[in-house]
C-alpha positions in Angstrom: -38.0 23.2 -27.8 -40.0 21.0 -25.4 -38.2 18.8 -22.9 -39.5 15.3 -23.0 -41.0 14.3 -19.7 -41.2 10.8 -18.4 -43.7 9.3 -16.0 -42.0 6.2 -14.7 -44.9 5.3 -12.5 -47.4 5.0 -15.3 -45.3 4.0 -18.3 -46.3 0.9 -20.2 -43.4 0.2 -22.6 -39.7 0.2 -21.7 -37.4 -0.3 -24.7 -33.8 -1.2 -24.2 -31.0 0.4 -26.3 -27.3 -0.4 -26.0 -25.3 2.5 -24.6 -22.5 1.8 -27.0 -24.9 2.4 -29.9 -26.0 5.9 -29.2 -27.2 6.4 -32.8 -30.0 4.0 -31.9 -31.4 6.2 -29.1 -33.1 8.7 -31.4 -34.6 5.8 -33.4 -35.9 4.3 -30.2 -37.5 7.5 -29.1 -39.3 7.7 -32.5 -41.0 4.3 -31.8 -43.3 5.9 -29.3 -42.1 3.8 -26.4 -42.9 5.4 -23.1 -39.4 4.9 -21.7 -36.1 4.4 -23.4 -33.6 2.4 -21.2 -30.1 3.0 -22.3 -28.3 -0.2 -21.2 -24.8 -0.1 -19.6 -25.2 -3.6 -18.3 -25.8 -6.8 -20.3 -25.7 -5.0 -23.7 -22.2 -3.7 -23.3 -19.0 -5.8 -23.0 -16.8 -5.1 -20.0 -14.0 -3.5 -22.0 -16.5 -1.2 -23.7 -18.2 0.2 -20.6 -16.1 3.3 -20.1 -16.5 4.3 -23.7 -20.2 3.6 -23.6 -20.7 6.0 -20.6 -18.9 8.7 -22.5 -20.9 8.0 -25.7 -24.2 8.3 -23.7 -23.1 11.6 -22.1 -22.1 13.0 -25.5 -25.5 12.1 -26.9 -27.4 13.7 -24.0 -25.4 16.9 -24.3 -26.3 17.0 -28.0 -30.0 16.3 -27.3 -30.8 18.4 -24.2 -34.6 18.2 -24.9 -34.7 14.4 -24.4 -34.9 12.3 -21.3 -33.9 8.7 -20.9 -33.5 6.1 -18.2 -30.3 4.1 -17.7 -29.8 0.5 -16.7 -26.6 0.6 -14.7 -24.3 -2.3 -13.6 -25.2 -4.1 -10.4 -24.0 -3.0 -7.0 -21.3 -5.8 -6.7 -19.5 -4.8 -10.0 -16.5 -2.5 -10.5 -18.5 -0.2 -12.8 -21.4 0.6 -10.4 -20.1 3.8 -8.8 -19.0 5.4 -12.1 -22.4 4.5 -13.6 -24.1 6.3 -10.7 -22.0 9.5 -11.3 -22.9 9.4 -15.0 -26.6 9.2 -14.0 -26.4 12.6 -12.3 -26.7 14.1 -15.8 -29.9 16.1 -16.1 -30.9 14.3 -19.2 -31.3 11.0 -17.3 -34.7 10.8 -15.7 -34.3 7.5 -13.8 -32.0 4.7 -13.0 -32.7 1.0 -13.5 -31.0 -1.1 -10.9 -30.3 -4.8 -11.9 -30.2 -7.5 -9.2 -31.9 -5.3 -6.7 -31.3 -7.3 -3.5 -31.7 -4.9 -0.6 -33.1 -1.5 0.5 -29.5 -0.3 1.2 -28.6 -0.8 -2.5 -31.7 1.0 -3.7 -31.3 3.9 -1.4 -27.6 4.3 -2.3 -28.5 4.4 -6.0 -31.2 7.0 -5.3 -28.9 9.2 -3.1 -25.9 8.9 -5.4 -27.7 9.6 -8.6 -30.4 11.9 -7.4 -32.9 9.9 -9.5 -35.9 7.6 -9.0 -35.0 3.9 -9.2 -36.6 1.1 -11.2 -35.7 -2.1 -9.4 -35.2 -5.3 -11.4 -35.9 -8.3 -9.1 -34.0 -11.2 -10.7 -32.2 -13.2 -7.9 -33.3 -15.5 -5.1 -32.1 -12.9 -2.6 -34.1 -10.2 -4.3 -37.2 -12.4 -4.0 -36.4 -13.0 -0.4 -36.0 -9.3 0.4 -38.8 -8.1 -2.0 -40.8 -6.2 0.6 -37.7 -4.2 1.7 -36.7 -3.4 -1.9 -40.2 -2.2 -2.7 -40.4 0.0 0.3 -36.9 1.5 -0.1 -36.6 5.2 -0.5 -36.3 6.1 -4.1 -37.9 2.9 -5.5 -40.7 3.9 -7.9 -41.4 0.5 -9.5 -40.5 -3.1 -9.6 -39.5 -5.0 -12.8 -39.3 -8.8 -13.2 -36.0 -10.1 -14.4 -37.1 -13.6 -15.3 -34.1 -14.8 -17.3 -31.5 -14.4 -14.5 -34.0 -15.7 -11.9 -34.6 -18.8 -14.1 -30.8 -19.6 -14.1 -30.4 -19.1 -10.3 -33.5 -21.2 -9.4 -32.9 -23.7 -12.1 -36.3 -23.1 -13.7 -36.7 -24.4 -17.2 -39.2 -22.5 -19.3 -39.6 -23.9 -22.8 -42.0 -24.4 -25.7 -44.1 -26.9 -23.6 -45.0 -24.1 -21.2 -46.2 -21.3 -23.5 -48.1 -19.6 -20.5 -44.8 -19.6 -18.5 -46.5 -21.1 -15.5 -43.0 -21.8 -14.2 -42.8 -18.1 -13.4 -46.2 -17.6 -12.0 -45.3 -17.7 -8.2 -42.6 -15.2 -8.6 -44.7 -12.8 -10.8 -47.4 -13.0 -8.2 -45.0 -12.0 -5.4 -44.0 -8.8 -7.4 -47.6 -7.8 -7.8 -48.3 -8.3 -4.1 -45.2 -6.5 -2.9 -45.9 -3.6 -5.2 -49.5 -3.2 -3.9 -48.3 -3.4 -0.3 -45.6 -0.8 -0.8 -48.0 1.6 -2.6 -46.1 1.3 -5.9 -47.7 1.0 -9.3 -48.2 -2.4 -10.7 -44.9 -4.0 -11.7 -43.2 -4.3 -15.1 -43.1 -7.7 -16.7 -39.9 -9.3 -18.2 -38.9 -9.5 -21.8 -40.5 -11.5 -24.6 -37.5 -12.9 -26.5 -39.2 -14.2 -29.7 -38.6 -11.1 -31.9 -41.1 -11.1 -34.8 -43.8 -13.2 -33.1 -46.4 -10.5 -32.8 -49.2 -12.9 -31.9 -47.1 -14.5 -29.2 -46.2 -11.1 -27.8 -49.8 -10.0 -27.8 -50.7 -13.1 -25.8 -47.8 -12.7 -23.5 -48.5 -9.0 -22.7 -52.2 -9.6 -22.3 -51.6 -12.4 -19.8 -49.2 -10.1 -17.9 -51.9 -7.5 -17.7 -54.4 -10.1 -16.5 -51.9 -11.2 -13.8 -51.6 -7.7 -12.4 -48.7 -6.1 -14.3 -49.0 -2.7 -16.0 -46.0 -2.6 -18.3 -43.3 -4.6 -20.1 -39.6 -4.6 -20.8 -38.9 -4.7 -24.6 -35.9 -5.6 -26.6 -36.9 -4.6 -30.1 -38.7 -1.5 -31.6 -41.2 -3.8 -33.4 -42.6 -4.8 -30.0 -43.7 -1.4 -28.8 -47.1 -1.0 -30.4 -48.3 -4.5 -29.6 -47.2 -4.4 -26.0 -48.6 -0.9 -25.4 -52.0 -2.1 -26.6 -52.1 -4.8 -24.0 -51.7 -2.3 -21.1 -54.1 0.3 -22.5 -57.8 0.2 -22.0 -59.5 -0.8 -25.3 -62.6 0.9 -26.8 -64.6 -2.2 -25.6 -63.2 -1.9 -22.1 -64.0 1.8 -21.9 -67.6 1.3 -23.3 -68.2 -1.5 -20.6 -66.8 0.7 -17.9 -69.1 3.6 -18.9 -72.1 1.3 -18.9 -71.2 0.1 -15.4 -70.7 3.6 -14.1 -74.1 4.8 -15.5 -76.0 1.9 -14.0 -74.2 2.3 -10.7 -75.1 6.0 -10.5 -78.7 5.3 -11.4 -78.9 2.6 -8.7 -77.2 4.9 -6.1 -74.3 2.5 -5.8 -76.4 -0.6 -5.2 -76.0 -4.0 -6.9 -77.1 -4.0 -10.5 -77.1 -6.4 -13.5 -75.4 -5.7 -16.8 -75.6 -8.2 -19.7 -76.8 -10.9 -17.3 -74.0 -10.5 -14.8 -74.0 -9.0 -11.3 -72.3 -5.7 -10.9 -71.3 -5.0 -7.3 -68.8 -2.7 -5.6 -65.6 -4.5 -6.8 -66.8 -4.5 -10.4 -67.7 -0.8 -10.1 -64.2 -0.1 -8.7 -62.7 -1.9 -11.7 -64.8 0.1 -14.1 -63.7 3.3 -12.5 -60.0 2.3 -12.7 -60.4 1.7 -16.4 -62.0 5.1 -16.9 -59.2 6.7 -14.8 -56.6 5.0 -17.0 -58.4 6.1 -20.2 -58.4 9.7 -19.0 -54.7 9.5 -18.1 -53.8 8.1 -21.6 -56.0 10.7 -23.3 -58.6 8.2 -24.6 
């Protein structure tokens, strides 16, 4: 029996499953999502959290070949420390920390659980301390928690702003902090319109164009569409190969492809696409 491995640094799709519905974990794994996040936080009512932890542990013991990530409760809650002890289970590959506001929080989660940490930035304080969170020991990636941040900053995204320009400054800050800390590109927040496949495709494609490399998902039907946005397409790969061939023939000098100048930054982008294609087996 093969143990399922997770690459949290390169994953594109992160699908949430409520911890109090363990029968859904197997179904979520079958969707092909790169990472399944079993949620002990928002998806579980306060009175149900102890039972949800036990249900998760029972499921992991019954499925020793699988690996999941767990979103724990925030550092300022009464459930935080018990969640961390639960996350020491070998079936848990990583911990998602909500309301990541300081390096101290991140490092404590990493030390107490023994696992890499995905940090959700979703508060004004988290934005203010972003560089410290990104550089904290144990942090492997940042994720954008847009819904909580919108409440705290009194942002009002609605149908009149389909491009979500209201979030653009904060998304850009996560991209920049990730690059400076040597982290992979961050994970974008959820798309809440379940069933709107075209809207999801636009949303995920824009996230990729703005420097993100993955997305948080709330429904199995979103996995395939979101994954496609963060995966080099056949057209992308063909373009990158053409650029690389021309660059090699020119000895690295400036060339022209389809009427457009191709210089060092364009060549670097082409190589990045080819590297991703290789990593994804394309």
